[in-house]
C-alpha positions, -999 to 999 in steps of 0.1 A, spaced: -409 -789 423 -380 -778 443 -405 -779 483 -377 -761 495 -378 -730 477 -409 -707 468 -415 -673 465 -392 -657 494 -399 -690 520 -402 -727 517 -429 -751 514 -435 -778 543 -459 -799 559 -469 -797 600 -456 -826 621 -485 -822 643 -503 -841 620 -482 -865 648 -484 -872 683 -455 -870 704 -463 -898 722 -447 -900 755 -417 -925 767 -384 -932 748 -355 -911 737 -368 -873 718 -352 -892 689 -372 -925 693 -397 -902 697 -392 -880 664 -382 -912 639 -415 -922 633 -422 -882 619 -391 -891 598 -397 -929 584 -435 -910 576 -419 -878 558 -397 -902 541 -423 -917 526 -438 -884 513 -411 -874 500 -404 -906 476 -445 -904 467 -437 -865 456 -404 -878 436 -382 -854 454 -345 -871 457 -326 -877 485 -303 -854 480 -322 -826 479 -329 -806 514 -368 -815 522 -384 -794 549 -406 -798 576 -422 -781 596 -421 -788 634 -437 -793 663 -425 -798 692 -446 -793 730 -429 -780 761 -422 -808 779 -402 -826 744 -387 -789 743 -372 -786 777 -363 -821 769 -339 -814 741 -330 -780 758 -318 -795 790 -300 -826 777 -273 -818 748 -273 -856 735 -307 -856 730 -305 -826 704 -275 -835 688 -290 -873 682 -320 -854 668 -304 -829 642 -282 -858 632 -316 -879 628 -322 -849 606 -291 -845 592 -286 -880 580 -321 -879 563 -315 -849 539 -345 -830 562 -340 -791 571 -362 -775 593 -379 -745 578 -402 -736 605 -416 -745 642 -449 -746 652 -447 -736 690 -488 -730 698 -502 -766 711 -481 -761 745 -492 -799 756 -505 -829 741 -520 -827 711 -535 -862 701 -558 -887 715 -573 -868 743 -597 -837 752 -579 -804 740 -606 -782 731 -598 -747 750 -566 -759 767 -546 -756 732 -545 -717 746 -530 -729 779 -505 -713 791 -514 -681 776 -491 -649 770 -495 -639 801 -478 -664 815 -439 -667 817 -439 -704 809 -459 -698 775 -428 -667 766 -401 -699 779 -415 -723 757 -410 -700 734 -372 -687 737 -368 -725 737 -380 -735 708 -362 -711 691 -330 -720 708 -335 -753 694 -341 -745 659 -310 -722 660 -289 -755 667 -311 -776 641 -307 -781 603 -322 -748 585 -327 -735 548 -303 -706 543 -315 -674 536 -353 -673 539 -378 -663 570 -378 -686 601 -413 -682 614 -422 -697 649 -456 -699 649 -480 -690 684 -512 -680 696 -532 -653 695 -523 -635 734 -552 -665 748 -589 -671 745 -610 -641 747 -636 -653 772 -607 -664 799 -598 -629 805 -631 -616 818 -627 -585 830 -596 -584 833 -590 -579 791 -571 -547 794 -549 -561 825 -539 -593 800 -535 -574 770 -508 -553 787 -483 -586 805 -492 -598 767 -473 -575 751 -450 -572 780 -440 -611 771 -439 -607 736 -416 -579 736 -394 -601 763 -395 -628 738 -388 -602 707 -359 -595 722 -342 -628 727 -352 -637 688 -332 -606 679 -307 -619 700 -305 -653 684 -314 -637 648 -281 -618 657 -255 -646 666 -270 -668 643 -278 -651 609 -314 -669 615 -345 -643 602 -366 -657 630 -399 -644 633 -428 -650 660 -457 -658 639 -490 -649 657 -519 -671 641 -547 -653 644 -580 -675 657 -620 -672 660 -628 -663 695 -589 -655 704 -577 -617 723 -570 -617 680 -592 -631 658 -587 -607 627 -559 -592 610 -571 -558 617 -572 -567 653 -538 -579 656 -527 -549 640 -542 -527 662 -521 -543 693 -490 -544 662 -490 -508 667 -495 -500 701 -477 -517 716 -444 -538 690 -446 -514 659 -427 -487 673 -399 -508 698 -367 -518 678 -372 -554 677 -409 -548 659 -395 -564 634 -391 -596 653 -428 -598 659 -453 -609 629 -477 -627 614 -494 -670 613 -519 -660 584 -537 -696 591 -563 -697 556 -589 -718 580 -593 -695 606 -598 -666 580 -625 -689 562 -649 -676 597 -642 -643 595 -659 -617 581 -646 -597 551 -636 -604 517 -611 -627 506 -578 -616 508 -588 -592 523 -570 -595 557 -536 -600 539 -544 -563 521 -542 -548 553 -512 -568 571 -495 -550 542 -509 -518 545 -493 -520 580 -463 -529 571 -465 -560 595 -449 -594 585 -467 -623 569 -435 -644 573 -463 -678 577 -487 -688 554 -504 -717 572 -525 -735 546 -555 -751 554 -594 -755 540 -625 -754 567 -656 -767 562 -691 -753 546 -725 -747 532 -743 -726 510 -781 -723 520 -800 -718 491 -832 -725 476 -845 -761 482 -815 -767 505 -823 -795 533 -803 -774 562 -811 -805 584 -790 -829 566 -767 -804 561 -760 -804 603 -762 -840 603 -732 -839 577 -716 -809 600 -725 -829 631 -708 -861 622 -670 -838 621 -681 -829 659 -657 -849 681 -637 -846 718 -607 -838 708 -604 -803 691 -624 -769 693 -645 -764 662 -654 -726 660 -690 -729 638 -700 -695 622 -734 -688 603 -731 -657 581 -765 -638 556 -757 -639 519 -741 -599 526 -716 -618 548 -722 -601 581 -723 -624 610 -757 -643 619 -743 -665 646 -715 -679 662 -706 -708 681 -676 -717 700 -683 -753 687 -700 -774 660 -740 -767 676 -767 -787 686 -794 -789 653 -817 -771 673 -797 -743 675 -786 -744 638 -819 -742 628 -828 -709 643 -792 -698 628 -798 -703 596 -834 -689 591 -818 -656 605 -793 -658 580 -816 -667 550 -811 -677 515 -783 -669 502 -765 -674 536 -739 -701 552 -718 -716 575 -680 -715 579 -668 -742 604 -631 -747 620 -621 -777 612 -589 -784 595 -599 -803 564 -575 -823 533 -573 -795 513 -571 -821 479 -612 -825 493 -642 -809 476 -678 -822 481 -689 -841 516 -722 -850 521 -753 -833 521 -742 -793 502 -711 -795 528 -681 -790 511 -646 -780 527 -637 -741 522 -608 -731 504 -613 -694 491 -587 -678 513 -561 -707 508 -562 -702 467 -559 -655 473 -533 -661 496 -516 -685 479 -519 -670 443 -507 -636 468 -475 -663 471 -472 -664 434 -474 -633 420 -449 -617 442 -471 -599 467 -460 -619 497 -426 -624 490 -414 -641 520 -437 -663 539 -424 -701 547 -460 -719 528 -470 -754 555 -498 -769 545 -513 -779 585 -539 -807 588 -542 -818 618 -567 -837 616 -568 -875 596 -568 -892 629 -607 -874 640 -628 -878 604 -656 -891 606 -660 -923 590 -674 -926 550 -646 -894 540 -627 -911 513 -589 -900 524 -560 -919 512 -529 -936 535 -518 -911 559 -484 -902 535 -507 -905 509 -527 -876 515 -504 -855 525 -485 -862 492 -521 -848 478 -523 -818 499 -487 -809 495 -492 -812 454 -525 -789 457 -503 -761 467 -477 -765 445 -505 -762 413 -511 -730 432 -478 -716 434 -470 -721 401 
């Protein structure tokens, strides 16, 4: 399969699977990314002469360096061109360090009320315009869903106005960059549980009130993360249908699995919690939802809950209910332990929508950044082999 194009966009893997460690030049830090994806390309049997797409994550410090040091940017472009890589999308969501330290709710800071978030996003777009990219397809820059909802407190209405103002400023700048470079750059909002916009309907309402009527409204779309959407009420695929009906661009499909278990007769809920608790760790946030058999929400937790809280929620949900947790799990895994499985029904539906042409445009990006925090006993291959297997899993569903 040509990994460059599928439908209207590209198929790639997000480089936030690796840390951008401090120290050394930018090109030296990206050398490890290049080394990893050269190995992945070889495992997939893609010849060196074939452009190979990357989903590029750069933190704010790196973006500032690349924006102010033309030699560093030239060196990065040279590194990519030498290895035959093209940048298919950029992830401008994690602002600072994303590995090896507690991230949790800090991943939503700075939020879209701040000039720092606006500045970082514009820098990413300007950098992207100077790097090798696929031609003739959408170029999404993914970003956080406004901010973490509880952080706004009673000032949510005021915050929403500031967020709308900054996003519109970003859209105007993206329009300028797109006009001057020919790139179809779209700010792609990644909805996530417990954030300002966790459902497609919530973002669609915001888009309709503040964005859609503006001349640059088409520069603001959605990064549809299938792991996140596993935690949202509604039938699989219904979120994509709603976005389509509201005329909102799905410019990026971010494919990953969540964790899940279904409560059945004779199901050992304590054992299931023990298996789920094995995924609790100190770096990332793992919002967890318990649902009833009819799909309605029984309980919501900001992270993997304690056993006592989980047991109460499970008893409320009853037989046929279940739990879903936001942990980006490798797509090629199925059964984990004690009834715990990977949840990827949303991913299956979304990829079918791409392959059938219902979703003609999006860049498809696999994003599993959690390999460094997977619990012992979860059988995975080396990082390069695992990434190749996840891309193959995605490719099979796009045929």
